[in-house]
C-alpha beads as a LAMMPS data file, in Angstrom:
LAMMPS data file: protein, C-alpha beads

486 atoms
485 bonds

1 atom types
1 bond types

-500.0 500.0 xlo xhi
-500.0 500.0 ylo yhi
-500.0 500.0 zlo zhi

Masses

1 110.0

Atoms # bond

1 1 1 -48.763 69.314 2.522
2 1 1 -51.355 71.131 4.798
3 1 1 -52.461 74.601 4.369
4 1 1 -53.935 75.161 7.949
5 1 1 -57.052 75.387 5.875
6 1 1 -59.959 73.721 7.689
7 1 1 -61.875 71.015 5.116
8 1 1 -64.313 72.650 5.020
9 1 1 -63.068 75.685 3.920
10 1 1 -61.658 73.602 0.831
11 1 1 -63.397 73.949 -2.597
12 1 1 -63.162 73.450 -6.209
13 1 1 -64.215 77.180 -8.083
14 1 1 -67.080 74.628 -9.645
15 1 1 -68.356 73.681 -5.945
16 1 1 -68.321 77.502 -4.944
17 1 1 -70.237 78.769 -8.333
18 1 1 -72.830 76.265 -7.652
19 1 1 -73.810 77.443 -4.284
20 1 1 -73.800 81.049 -5.054
21 1 1 -75.672 80.852 -8.410
22 1 1 -78.249 78.831 -6.582
23 1 1 -78.790 81.800 -3.773
24 1 1 -78.989 84.661 -6.540
25 1 1 -82.127 86.190 -5.925
26 1 1 -82.893 84.907 -2.690
27 1 1 -83.614 87.136 0.669
28 1 1 -80.495 86.639 3.340
29 1 1 -83.079 84.885 5.405
30 1 1 -83.745 82.539 2.715
31 1 1 -80.326 81.070 2.516
32 1 1 -79.608 81.438 6.113
33 1 1 -79.487 77.431 6.581
34 1 1 -77.026 78.113 9.405
35 1 1 -80.050 80.186 11.668
36 1 1 -77.809 83.146 12.015
37 1 1 -80.767 84.927 12.305
38 1 1 -81.977 83.253 15.155
39 1 1 -78.751 83.006 16.955
40 1 1 -78.471 86.721 17.114
41 1 1 -82.068 87.133 17.756
42 1 1 -82.635 90.341 20.348
43 1 1 -79.236 91.445 18.857
44 1 1 -79.915 95.067 17.098
45 1 1 -77.061 95.262 15.505
46 1 1 -74.319 91.782 13.902
47 1 1 -70.977 93.009 12.618
48 1 1 -70.537 90.890 9.367
49 1 1 -74.235 89.556 9.395
50 1 1 -74.499 89.245 5.027
51 1 1 -70.858 87.917 5.339
52 1 1 -71.340 85.447 7.957
53 1 1 -74.172 84.112 6.128
54 1 1 -72.606 83.855 2.779
55 1 1 -69.584 81.831 4.367
56 1 1 -71.495 79.883 7.193
57 1 1 -75.330 79.169 5.043
58 1 1 -74.462 79.400 1.802
59 1 1 -71.308 77.259 1.625
60 1 1 -71.235 75.921 4.692
61 1 1 -67.805 76.838 6.347
62 1 1 -67.128 76.590 10.292
63 1 1 -66.699 80.033 11.749
64 1 1 -63.024 80.853 12.353
65 1 1 -60.928 83.745 13.676
66 1 1 -57.445 83.494 11.766
67 1 1 -55.841 86.000 9.538
68 1 1 -55.305 84.051 6.801
69 1 1 -57.977 84.371 3.353
70 1 1 -61.035 82.781 3.916
71 1 1 -61.525 80.100 1.879
72 1 1 -59.111 77.717 -0.485
73 1 1 -60.628 77.714 -3.957
74 1 1 -58.681 74.808 -6.721
75 1 1 -55.688 74.948 -4.100
76 1 1 -56.030 79.254 -4.401
77 1 1 -56.183 80.609 -1.278
78 1 1 -59.075 83.323 -1.363
79 1 1 -60.356 86.017 0.449
80 1 1 -64.023 85.962 0.309
81 1 1 -65.987 89.923 0.700
82 1 1 -69.071 90.360 0.760
83 1 1 -70.376 93.508 0.307
84 1 1 -73.452 95.730 0.211
85 1 1 -74.722 97.724 -3.160
86 1 1 -77.274 100.127 -3.148
87 1 1 -79.053 101.687 -6.758
88 1 1 -77.423 105.205 -8.019
89 1 1 -79.115 108.633 -7.103
90 1 1 -78.380 109.999 -10.198
91 1 1 -80.715 109.206 -13.013
92 1 1 -78.062 109.566 -15.480
93 1 1 -75.289 107.233 -13.678
94 1 1 -73.034 104.823 -15.544
95 1 1 -73.945 102.162 -12.841
96 1 1 -76.280 99.319 -12.534
97 1 1 -75.296 99.614 -8.402
98 1 1 -72.684 101.324 -6.462
99 1 1 -71.350 100.355 -3.191
100 1 1 -72.843 101.248 -0.466
101 1 1 -69.529 102.118 1.597
102 1 1 -65.696 102.001 1.455
103 1 1 -64.558 98.323 1.498
104 1 1 -62.613 97.113 4.712
105 1 1 -60.024 95.092 3.848
106 1 1 -57.564 94.605 6.871
107 1 1 -56.368 96.046 10.539
108 1 1 -52.958 98.624 9.679
109 1 1 -51.037 96.323 12.149
110 1 1 -48.659 99.183 13.294
111 1 1 -46.201 96.941 14.404
112 1 1 -45.986 94.716 11.851
113 1 1 -46.539 96.768 8.561
114 1 1 -43.052 98.730 9.589
115 1 1 -41.118 95.396 8.644
116 1 1 -43.305 93.854 5.449
117 1 1 -42.610 94.162 1.986
118 1 1 -45.817 94.499 -0.140
119 1 1 -45.642 90.645 -1.498
120 1 1 -45.546 88.953 1.405
121 1 1 -47.911 91.265 3.432
122 1 1 -51.128 90.801 4.772
123 1 1 -52.664 93.359 3.053
124 1 1 -52.064 92.033 -0.382
125 1 1 -52.217 88.473 0.871
126 1 1 -55.722 89.350 1.226
127 1 1 -56.381 90.969 -1.761
128 1 1 -54.083 88.513 -4.352
129 1 1 -57.064 86.298 -4.542
130 1 1 -60.751 87.459 -4.074
131 1 1 -64.318 86.030 -4.179
132 1 1 -66.865 89.452 -4.008
133 1 1 -70.653 88.110 -3.498
134 1 1 -72.687 91.223 -3.584
135 1 1 -76.022 91.881 -2.067
136 1 1 -78.550 94.872 -2.800
137 1 1 -78.908 96.527 0.540
138 1 1 -82.362 97.459 -0.276
139 1 1 -83.397 100.393 2.211
140 1 1 -82.297 103.971 2.245
141 1 1 -81.542 104.278 5.701
142 1 1 -79.292 102.386 7.950
143 1 1 -81.086 99.202 9.269
144 1 1 -80.531 97.088 12.298
145 1 1 -80.117 93.288 12.325
146 1 1 -83.869 92.843 11.549
147 1 1 -83.621 94.681 8.564
148 1 1 -80.908 92.235 7.010
149 1 1 -83.337 89.487 6.408
150 1 1 -85.324 91.309 2.916
151 1 1 -81.625 92.125 1.765
152 1 1 -81.329 89.352 -1.519
153 1 1 -78.188 88.080 -3.055
154 1 1 -77.513 90.092 -6.542
155 1 1 -74.598 88.071 -7.689
156 1 1 -70.889 87.255 -7.484
157 1 1 -67.339 87.384 -9.058
158 1 1 -63.895 85.862 -8.630
159 1 1 -61.586 88.867 -9.129
160 1 1 -57.848 89.664 -9.355
161 1 1 -56.272 92.717 -9.505
162 1 1 -54.549 93.579 -13.643
163 1 1 -51.317 94.895 -13.007
164 1 1 -51.888 98.417 -13.720
165 1 1 -53.455 98.475 -10.508
166 1 1 -51.548 96.285 -8.533
167 1 1 -49.043 98.611 -8.723
168 1 1 -51.420 101.435 -7.841
169 1 1 -52.155 99.136 -4.623
170 1 1 -48.621 98.358 -4.034
171 1 1 -48.145 101.851 -4.463
172 1 1 -50.453 103.321 -1.700
173 1 1 -49.120 100.656 0.916
174 1 1 -46.148 101.950 0.293
175 1 1 -46.656 105.479 1.262
176 1 1 -48.822 104.209 4.306
177 1 1 -45.885 101.661 4.966
178 1 1 -42.936 104.443 4.846
179 1 1 -45.202 106.758 6.632
180 1 1 -44.990 104.840 9.691
181 1 1 -41.465 103.827 9.039
182 1 1 -40.790 107.647 8.977
183 1 1 -42.708 108.015 12.505
184 1 1 -41.336 104.924 14.235
185 1 1 -37.070 106.057 13.084
186 1 1 -37.893 110.137 14.301
187 1 1 -40.238 109.164 17.261
188 1 1 -38.426 106.734 19.936
189 1 1 -40.598 106.365 22.482
190 1 1 -43.926 104.574 22.517
191 1 1 -45.927 107.416 24.022
192 1 1 -43.983 109.828 21.282
193 1 1 -45.032 107.642 18.437
194 1 1 -49.196 107.291 19.775
195 1 1 -49.374 110.987 19.174
196 1 1 -48.213 110.737 15.782
197 1 1 -50.137 108.098 14.798
198 1 1 -53.339 110.250 14.354
199 1 1 -51.639 112.030 11.202
200 1 1 -52.256 108.961 8.919
201 1 1 -55.919 109.081 8.037
202 1 1 -55.103 112.435 6.862
203 1 1 -51.345 113.363 5.894
204 1 1 -51.894 110.809 3.144
205 1 1 -55.242 111.396 1.553
206 1 1 -54.011 113.549 -1.132
207 1 1 -52.319 111.104 -2.345
208 1 1 -53.456 107.673 -1.942
209 1 1 -55.320 106.590 -5.297
210 1 1 -57.142 103.801 -4.818
211 1 1 -57.504 102.861 -0.573
212 1 1 -57.724 104.704 2.201
213 1 1 -57.112 104.408 6.584
214 1 1 -60.051 105.029 8.793
215 1 1 -60.530 105.591 11.621
216 1 1 -58.316 107.774 12.995
217 1 1 -55.865 106.283 15.589
218 1 1 -55.946 105.790 18.618
219 1 1 -58.833 103.530 17.002
220 1 1 -57.431 100.474 15.044
221 1 1 -57.304 101.989 11.721
222 1 1 -57.857 99.629 8.733
223 1 1 -56.889 99.567 4.936
224 1 1 -60.286 100.182 3.092
225 1 1 -60.613 100.656 -0.741
226 1 1 -62.311 103.946 -1.595
227 1 1 -66.002 103.255 -2.602
228 1 1 -65.414 104.818 -6.135
229 1 1 -62.552 101.936 -6.755
230 1 1 -65.148 98.960 -5.268
231 1 1 -68.055 100.335 -7.354
232 1 1 -65.587 100.193 -10.431
233 1 1 -64.847 96.243 -9.710
234 1 1 -68.105 95.458 -8.739
235 1 1 -69.705 97.203 -12.376
236 1 1 -67.636 94.346 -13.934
237 1 1 -70.425 91.970 -12.185
238 1 1 -73.248 93.533 -13.394
239 1 1 -72.836 95.167 -16.426
240 1 1 -70.587 94.667 -19.903
241 1 1 -69.829 97.927 -20.591
242 1 1 -66.561 99.012 -20.686
243 1 1 -64.710 102.239 -19.455
244 1 1 -62.302 103.410 -21.602
245 1 1 -58.974 103.549 -21.165
246 1 1 -56.208 106.368 -21.489
247 1 1 -53.354 105.749 -23.270
248 1 1 -51.372 107.535 -20.849
249 1 1 -50.861 105.920 -17.434
250 1 1 -51.866 108.049 -14.566
251 1 1 -49.857 106.452 -11.471
252 1 1 -50.462 109.320 -9.124
253 1 1 -52.425 112.653 -8.586
254 1 1 -49.495 114.942 -10.452
255 1 1 -50.168 113.207 -13.956
256 1 1 -53.545 114.542 -13.116
257 1 1 -51.994 118.317 -12.425
258 1 1 -49.017 118.283 -15.085
259 1 1 -51.833 117.167 -17.525
260 1 1 -54.235 120.379 -16.385
261 1 1 -51.438 122.254 -16.347
262 1 1 -50.560 121.553 -20.143
263 1 1 -53.760 121.961 -21.258
264 1 1 -54.379 124.845 -19.817
265 1 1 -51.548 126.901 -21.127
266 1 1 -52.919 125.263 -24.391
267 1 1 -56.383 126.432 -24.317
268 1 1 -56.617 129.373 -22.325
269 1 1 -57.855 132.076 -23.221
270 1 1 -59.869 130.263 -26.369
271 1 1 -63.759 130.681 -26.751
272 1 1 -65.505 127.402 -26.626
273 1 1 -66.423 127.380 -30.180
274 1 1 -62.990 127.378 -31.336
275 1 1 -62.252 124.756 -28.992
276 1 1 -65.307 122.792 -30.127
277 1 1 -63.472 122.716 -33.739
278 1 1 -60.034 121.854 -32.475
279 1 1 -61.173 119.092 -30.928
280 1 1 -64.360 117.960 -32.703
281 1 1 -66.912 118.472 -29.774
282 1 1 -70.758 119.107 -30.249
283 1 1 -70.872 123.256 -29.566
284 1 1 -74.475 123.118 -28.990
285 1 1 -74.295 121.063 -25.800
286 1 1 -74.965 123.542 -22.579
287 1 1 -71.883 124.909 -21.170
288 1 1 -71.411 122.498 -18.698
289 1 1 -71.714 119.806 -20.538
290 1 1 -69.468 120.987 -23.615
291 1 1 -67.044 121.872 -20.700
292 1 1 -66.795 117.903 -19.536
293 1 1 -66.873 116.802 -23.238
294 1 1 -64.131 118.888 -24.183
295 1 1 -61.984 117.770 -20.922
296 1 1 -62.256 114.522 -21.846
297 1 1 -60.862 114.919 -25.454
298 1 1 -57.920 117.049 -24.059
299 1 1 -57.137 114.384 -21.879
300 1 1 -57.386 112.151 -24.963
301 1 1 -60.778 110.044 -24.318
302 1 1 -63.358 110.115 -26.966
303 1 1 -66.567 109.378 -24.299
304 1 1 -68.533 112.257 -23.056
305 1 1 -68.280 112.316 -19.256
306 1 1 -64.696 111.909 -17.561
307 1 1 -66.578 109.175 -15.176
308 1 1 -66.479 106.868 -18.524
309 1 1 -62.556 107.033 -18.026
310 1 1 -61.575 103.802 -16.182
311 1 1 -58.518 105.843 -15.056
312 1 1 -60.844 108.869 -13.697
313 1 1 -63.688 106.149 -12.122
314 1 1 -62.153 104.229 -10.286
315 1 1 -59.384 106.819 -8.095
316 1 1 -62.991 109.091 -7.257
317 1 1 -62.396 111.630 -9.753
318 1 1 -65.560 114.194 -10.318
319 1 1 -65.951 117.063 -12.461
320 1 1 -67.359 120.226 -11.717
321 1 1 -67.773 122.809 -14.022
322 1 1 -67.313 126.793 -12.571
323 1 1 -68.755 129.152 -14.397
324 1 1 -67.246 132.541 -14.092
325 1 1 -68.845 136.320 -14.625
326 1 1 -67.428 138.626 -17.368
327 1 1 -65.634 140.791 -14.203
328 1 1 -63.887 137.036 -13.118
329 1 1 -66.326 136.151 -10.124
330 1 1 -68.366 133.359 -9.283
331 1 1 -71.408 132.720 -11.251
332 1 1 -73.173 130.146 -8.752
333 1 1 -72.852 128.156 -5.918
334 1 1 -71.580 124.497 -7.038
335 1 1 -74.264 121.975 -6.332
336 1 1 -72.662 118.751 -5.033
337 1 1 -74.613 116.216 -4.365
338 1 1 -77.570 114.598 -3.373
339 1 1 -77.729 113.407 0.826
340 1 1 -79.943 111.063 2.549
341 1 1 -80.641 113.663 5.403
342 1 1 -82.591 111.700 7.529
343 1 1 -79.819 108.892 7.466
344 1 1 -77.528 111.694 9.170
345 1 1 -79.443 111.308 12.269
346 1 1 -78.608 107.261 12.315
347 1 1 -74.927 108.192 11.709
348 1 1 -73.149 107.316 14.894
349 1 1 -69.988 108.777 13.902
350 1 1 -69.346 111.400 11.418
351 1 1 -66.020 109.413 10.272
352 1 1 -68.401 106.752 8.974
353 1 1 -70.977 109.258 7.497
354 1 1 -71.800 109.683 4.087
355 1 1 -70.584 113.160 3.477
356 1 1 -67.628 112.605 5.173
357 1 1 -66.607 110.054 2.538
358 1 1 -67.738 111.869 -0.450
359 1 1 -65.164 114.545 0.941
360 1 1 -62.555 112.698 1.768
361 1 1 -63.385 109.832 -0.790
362 1 1 -63.010 112.360 -4.006
363 1 1 -60.976 114.532 -5.578
364 1 1 -62.347 117.083 -8.442
365 1 1 -61.371 118.688 -11.618
366 1 1 -62.807 122.352 -11.820
367 1 1 -63.060 123.410 -14.907
368 1 1 -62.748 126.898 -15.193
369 1 1 -64.985 128.920 -18.065
370 1 1 -65.758 132.792 -17.836
371 1 1 -68.878 134.248 -19.720
372 1 1 -67.577 137.064 -21.821
373 1 1 -70.714 138.554 -23.460
374 1 1 -72.185 135.802 -26.336
375 1 1 -68.890 133.946 -25.664
376 1 1 -67.785 131.458 -23.653
377 1 1 -64.197 131.853 -22.541
378 1 1 -61.648 128.753 -21.260
379 1 1 -59.707 129.910 -18.022
380 1 1 -58.347 126.459 -17.380
381 1 1 -58.743 123.535 -14.616
382 1 1 -57.414 123.332 -10.908
383 1 1 -57.510 119.785 -9.099
384 1 1 -59.039 120.461 -5.744
385 1 1 -59.194 118.282 -2.266
386 1 1 -60.380 118.861 0.433
387 1 1 -57.981 119.646 3.635
388 1 1 -58.655 117.431 6.998
389 1 1 -59.015 120.925 8.421
390 1 1 -62.101 122.246 6.155
391 1 1 -63.594 119.047 6.909
392 1 1 -63.560 119.172 10.541
393 1 1 -64.852 122.757 10.450
394 1 1 -66.698 122.931 7.833
395 1 1 -68.011 119.701 6.598
396 1 1 -68.834 118.381 10.056
397 1 1 -70.390 121.554 11.009
398 1 1 -73.374 121.183 8.056
399 1 1 -73.666 117.765 9.320
400 1 1 -74.339 117.953 12.991
401 1 1 -76.464 120.936 12.199
402 1 1 -78.799 119.139 10.310
403 1 1 -78.515 116.481 12.713
404 1 1 -80.020 118.798 15.113
405 1 1 -82.631 120.158 13.063
406 1 1 -84.012 116.899 12.336
407 1 1 -83.684 114.692 15.395
408 1 1 -85.561 117.780 17.942
409 1 1 -87.641 118.381 15.717
410 1 1 -86.715 122.010 14.982
411 1 1 -87.110 121.293 11.021
412 1 1 -89.140 123.694 10.035
413 1 1 -90.599 125.328 6.448
414 1 1 -89.857 128.951 6.214
415 1 1 -92.136 131.070 4.003
416 1 1 -90.070 133.932 1.428
417 1 1 -91.619 137.742 1.909
418 1 1 -91.450 140.857 -0.295
419 1 1 -90.026 144.080 1.060
420 1 1 -93.149 145.004 2.260
421 1 1 -92.982 141.856 4.693
422 1 1 -96.123 140.307 2.451
423 1 1 -95.810 136.128 1.707
424 1 1 -94.209 135.971 -1.997
425 1 1 -96.576 133.471 -4.062
426 1 1 -95.445 131.063 -7.048
427 1 1 -97.492 131.759 -10.319
428 1 1 -98.682 128.050 -9.323
429 1 1 -100.471 129.702 -6.590
430 1 1 -98.680 128.359 -4.028
431 1 1 -95.796 129.643 -1.558
432 1 1 -92.351 130.287 -2.038
433 1 1 -90.786 128.458 0.981
434 1 1 -87.672 126.581 1.878
435 1 1 -86.454 124.532 4.615
436 1 1 -84.962 126.149 7.444
437 1 1 -81.747 124.054 7.116
438 1 1 -78.379 125.944 7.106
439 1 1 -77.634 128.375 3.945
440 1 1 -74.939 130.242 2.834
441 1 1 -74.608 133.209 4.775
442 1 1 -73.469 131.178 7.502
443 1 1 -71.870 128.090 5.805
444 1 1 -69.732 127.554 3.300
445 1 1 -71.165 124.173 2.466
446 1 1 -74.785 124.007 3.014
447 1 1 -77.947 122.578 2.537
448 1 1 -80.399 123.847 -1.003
449 1 1 -83.162 122.703 -2.648
450 1 1 -81.969 121.539 -6.286
451 1 1 -85.450 122.619 -8.550
452 1 1 -86.014 126.046 -9.619
453 1 1 -88.905 126.558 -7.996
454 1 1 -90.884 125.245 -4.931
455 1 1 -93.787 123.961 -6.519
456 1 1 -96.197 121.680 -4.396
457 1 1 -95.724 119.006 -7.414
458 1 1 -91.767 119.105 -7.139
459 1 1 -92.169 118.598 -3.501
460 1 1 -90.890 115.075 -3.396
461 1 1 -88.744 114.647 -0.459
462 1 1 -90.668 114.650 3.081
463 1 1 -88.922 115.240 6.737
464 1 1 -90.289 114.779 10.017
465 1 1 -94.020 115.532 8.011
466 1 1 -92.418 118.467 5.726
467 1 1 -92.878 118.387 2.693
468 1 1 -90.143 120.074 0.047
469 1 1 -88.044 119.756 -2.673
470 1 1 -85.200 117.848 -2.917
471 1 1 -82.138 119.157 -0.729
472 1 1 -78.871 118.593 -2.319
473 1 1 -75.472 120.050 -0.593
474 1 1 -73.357 123.345 -1.972
475 1 1 -70.405 125.159 -1.819
476 1 1 -70.418 128.803 -1.486
477 1 1 -69.162 130.365 -4.611
478 1 1 -67.106 132.845 -3.049
479 1 1 -65.196 129.776 -1.314
480 1 1 -64.978 128.137 -4.638
481 1 1 -63.412 131.445 -5.429
482 1 1 -60.662 130.539 -2.575
483 1 1 -60.000 127.467 -3.979
484 1 1 -59.202 128.661 -7.091
485 1 1 -56.967 131.622 -6.051
486 1 1 -54.947 129.171 -3.860

Bonds

1 1 1 2
2 1 2 3
3 1 3 4
4 1 4 5
5 1 5 6
6 1 6 7
7 1 7 8
8 1 8 9
9 1 9 10
10 1 10 11
11 1 11 12
12 1 12 13
13 1 13 14
14 1 14 15
15 1 15 16
16 1 16 17
17 1 17 18
18 1 18 19
19 1 19 20
20 1 20 21
21 1 21 22
22 1 22 23
23 1 23 24
24 1 24 25
25 1 25 26
26 1 26 27
27 1 27 28
28 1 28 29
29 1 29 30
30 1 30 31
31 1 31 32
32 1 32 33
33 1 33 34
34 1 34 35
35 1 35 36
36 1 36 37
37 1 37 38
38 1 38 39
39 1 39 40
40 1 40 41
41 1 41 42
42 1 42 43
43 1 43 44
44 1 44 45
45 1 45 46
46 1 46 47
47 1 47 48
48 1 48 49
49 1 49 50
50 1 50 51
51 1 51 52
52 1 52 53
53 1 53 54
54 1 54 55
55 1 55 56
56 1 56 57
57 1 57 58
58 1 58 59
59 1 59 60
60 1 60 61
61 1 61 62
62 1 62 63
63 1 63 64
64 1 64 65
65 1 65 66
66 1 66 67
67 1 67 68
68 1 68 69
69 1 69 70
70 1 70 71
71 1 71 72
72 1 72 73
73 1 73 74
74 1 74 75
75 1 75 76
76 1 76 77
77 1 77 78
78 1 78 79
79 1 79 80
80 1 80 81
81 1 81 82
82 1 82 83
83 1 83 84
84 1 84 85
85 1 85 86
86 1 86 87
87 1 87 88
88 1 88 89
89 1 89 90
90 1 90 91
91 1 91 92
92 1 92 93
93 1 93 94
94 1 94 95
95 1 95 96
96 1 96 97
97 1 97 98
98 1 98 99
99 1 99 100
100 1 100 101
101 1 101 102
102 1 102 103
103 1 103 104
104 1 104 105
105 1 105 106
106 1 106 107
107 1 107 108
108 1 108 109
109 1 109 110
110 1 110 111
111 1 111 112
112 1 112 113
113 1 113 114
114 1 114 115
115 1 115 116
116 1 116 117
117 1 117 118
118 1 118 119
119 1 119 120
120 1 120 121
121 1 121 122
122 1 122 123
123 1 123 124
124 1 124 125
125 1 125 126
126 1 126 127
127 1 127 128
128 1 128 129
129 1 129 130
130 1 130 131
131 1 131 132
132 1 132 133
133 1 133 134
134 1 134 135
135 1 135 136
136 1 136 137
137 1 137 138
138 1 138 139
139 1 139 140
140 1 140 141
141 1 141 142
142 1 142 143
143 1 143 144
144 1 144 145
145 1 145 146
146 1 146 147
147 1 147 148
148 1 148 149
149 1 149 150
150 1 150 151
151 1 151 152
152 1 152 153
153 1 153 154
154 1 154 155
155 1 155 156
156 1 156 157
157 1 157 158
158 1 158 159
159 1 159 160
160 1 160 161
161 1 161 162
162 1 162 163
163 1 163 164
164 1 164 165
165 1 165 166
166 1 166 167
167 1 167 168
168 1 168 169
169 1 169 170
170 1 170 171
171 1 171 172
172 1 172 173
173 1 173 174
174 1 174 175
175 1 175 176
176 1 176 177
177 1 177 178
178 1 178 179
179 1 179 180
180 1 180 181
181 1 181 182
182 1 182 183
183 1 183 184
184 1 184 185
185 1 185 186
186 1 186 187
187 1 187 188
188 1 188 189
189 1 189 190
190 1 190 191
191 1 191 192
192 1 192 193
193 1 193 194
194 1 194 195
195 1 195 196
196 1 196 197
197 1 197 198
198 1 198 199
199 1 199 200
200 1 200 201
201 1 201 202
202 1 202 203
203 1 203 204
204 1 204 205
205 1 205 206
206 1 206 207
207 1 207 208
208 1 208 209
209 1 209 210
210 1 210 211
211 1 211 212
212 1 212 213
213 1 213 214
214 1 214 215
215 1 215 216
216 1 216 217
217 1 217 218
218 1 218 219
219 1 219 220
220 1 220 221
221 1 221 222
222 1 222 223
223 1 223 224
224 1 224 225
225 1 225 226
226 1 226 227
227 1 227 228
228 1 228 229
229 1 229 230
230 1 230 231
231 1 231 232
232 1 232 233
233 1 233 234
234 1 234 235
235 1 235 236
236 1 236 237
237 1 237 238
238 1 238 239
239 1 239 240
240 1 240 241
241 1 241 242
242 1 242 243
243 1 243 244
244 1 244 245
245 1 245 246
246 1 246 247
247 1 247 248
248 1 248 249
249 1 249 250
250 1 250 251
251 1 251 252
252 1 252 253
253 1 253 254
254 1 254 255
255 1 255 256
256 1 256 257
257 1 257 258
258 1 258 259
259 1 259 260
260 1 260 261
261 1 261 262
262 1 262 263
263 1 263 264
264 1 264 265
265 1 265 266
266 1 266 267
267 1 267 268
268 1 268 269
269 1 269 270
270 1 270 271
271 1 271 272
272 1 272 273
273 1 273 274
274 1 274 275
275 1 275 276
276 1 276 277
277 1 277 278
278 1 278 279
279 1 279 280
280 1 280 281
281 1 281 282
282 1 282 283
283 1 283 284
284 1 284 285
285 1 285 286
286 1 286 287
287 1 287 288
288 1 288 289
289 1 289 290
290 1 290 291
291 1 291 292
292 1 292 293
293 1 293 294
294 1 294 295
295 1 295 296
296 1 296 297
297 1 297 298
298 1 298 299
299 1 299 300
300 1 300 301
301 1 301 302
302 1 302 303
303 1 303 304
304 1 304 305
305 1 305 306
306 1 306 307
307 1 307 308
308 1 308 309
309 1 309 310
310 1 310 311
311 1 311 312
312 1 312 313
313 1 313 314
314 1 314 315
315 1 315 316
316 1 316 317
317 1 317 318
318 1 318 319
319 1 319 320
320 1 320 321
321 1 321 322
322 1 322 323
323 1 323 324
324 1 324 325
325 1 325 326
326 1 326 327
327 1 327 328
328 1 328 329
329 1 329 330
330 1 330 331
331 1 331 332
332 1 332 333
333 1 333 334
334 1 334 335
335 1 335 336
336 1 336 337
337 1 337 338
338 1 338 339
339 1 339 340
340 1 340 341
341 1 341 342
342 1 342 343
343 1 343 344
344 1 344 345
345 1 345 346
346 1 346 347
347 1 347 348
348 1 348 349
349 1 349 350
350 1 350 351
351 1 351 352
352 1 352 353
353 1 353 354
354 1 354 355
355 1 355 356
356 1 356 357
357 1 357 358
358 1 358 359
359 1 359 360
360 1 360 361
361 1 361 362
362 1 362 363
363 1 363 364
364 1 364 365
365 1 365 366
366 1 366 367
367 1 367 368
368 1 368 369
369 1 369 370
370 1 370 371
371 1 371 372
372 1 372 373
373 1 373 374
374 1 374 375
375 1 375 376
376 1 376 377
377 1 377 378
378 1 378 379
379 1 379 380
380 1 380 381
381 1 381 382
382 1 382 383
383 1 383 384
384 1 384 385
385 1 385 386
386 1 386 387
387 1 387 388
388 1 388 389
389 1 389 390
390 1 390 391
391 1 391 392
392 1 392 393
393 1 393 394
394 1 394 395
395 1 395 396
396 1 396 397
397 1 397 398
398 1 398 399
399 1 399 400
400 1 400 401
401 1 401 402
402 1 402 403
403 1 403 404
404 1 404 405
405 1 405 406
406 1 406 407
407 1 407 408
408 1 408 409
409 1 409 410
410 1 410 411
411 1 411 412
412 1 412 413
413 1 413 414
414 1 414 415
415 1 415 416
416 1 416 417
417 1 417 418
418 1 418 419
419 1 419 420
420 1 420 421
421 1 421 422
422 1 422 423
423 1 423 424
424 1 424 425
425 1 425 426
426 1 426 427
427 1 427 428
428 1 428 429
429 1 429 430
430 1 430 431
431 1 431 432
432 1 432 433
433 1 433 434
434 1 434 435
435 1 435 436
436 1 436 437
437 1 437 438
438 1 438 439
439 1 439 440
440 1 440 441
441 1 441 442
442 1 442 443
443 1 443 444
444 1 444 445
445 1 445 446
446 1 446 447
447 1 447 448
448 1 448 449
449 1 449 450
450 1 450 451
451 1 451 452
452 1 452 453
453 1 453 454
454 1 454 455
455 1 455 456
456 1 456 457
457 1 457 458
458 1 458 459
459 1 459 460
460 1 460 461
461 1 461 462
462 1 462 463
463 1 463 464
464 1 464 465
465 1 465 466
466 1 466 467
467 1 467 468
468 1 468 469
469 1 469 470
470 1 470 471
471 1 471 472
472 1 472 473
473 1 473 474
474 1 474 475
475 1 475 476
476 1 476 477
477 1 477 478
478 1 478 479
479 1 479 480
480 1 480 481
481 1 481 482
482 1 482 483
483 1 483 484
484 1 484 485
485 1 485 486
């Protein structure tokens, strides 16, 4: 029986393994036997060049434009997904590599999906049997076509989703399909429907566990695996460690909310000392590390960090401590992550930016506790995700402002002065100073250094010839309080 797949795309698994194993450690340029780089010479960027090299130059496939999975392996239709990996920015990351960005799967074909069932959908056909090929995106900033030549092949894996993940993927897909079905039922004309489609990308974001859809309609939206989930999948290729699985299944965010509510009822008002005895947590940890370790225990885990639990890692849950003063007010601003600010100037669309992915691709569990004299009192949990309105108004604003400062050479180093107008000098003899990035006085999301001092030895970041300490993204403590009270 004909499969409809060209003979050049038919393999045994051993053939695929042999060809890809020989390519590991070599750069894309070194394995480009089909001379695709030469063919595209003069182009700044060619979408999918790494994937084309894997299919055409390494595997020897002939190019085609079918919507079917890419190759036939031992009689099984298999989708190739060539993915760029980066080294983690956090020194204590549990990963060897992380996916550079969310992984695009297939188009959200609106006229088609409203009549599909999951098992026979284009979406599941693309995911059912996969061959992941990983290359090292060996650059801190986005490169043009020429830059891809030096990116080495890291590894590969054949992959099929476990039953639990398939259930979550199906659940997410049904949310998207049913959302579109409702639009088609309630709005009769195509003009009315076109006006409603843009709601898809943000109204479901608080419910989708493993996928998202981007970009916004009227651009053709695509299903994507969240970066956090794709990274968990990739980690199986690079690491022998195993994430811990919770005994209690998490099928939706409401399961997390219910557990948070139960644990808050049980532990609210107890001191960390008391909780340490009840849960067997090391009381000698600092408050923030203790809080996260205690939360893991409350959820039934045994590791030290929430993201070492697979259930949380793959859906992009981040634990954040929220210490309060004795009077219940915020004790400090919340440090979020270390961005590549120079990269922001190379990003052309906000919805494809790294900061947009951070705020849309994660949910947060706020661990709230209060300092009361010598003791620390547990106050409870709050799961947070950021609304589209907040992201559009506040996150895009900081992205725009930083890009303007760097691109238009407006960035300056400002020295702090005391009340008498004299420059403040550190103990080391250097001036206390900071770049003029937007601060909390004017922004809920702002940029500030992550070191406790601005001494010269800590100035490891250089932008536009200006040396500074590493700059992080922060949330204003007053805004954090607003999120907790909602």
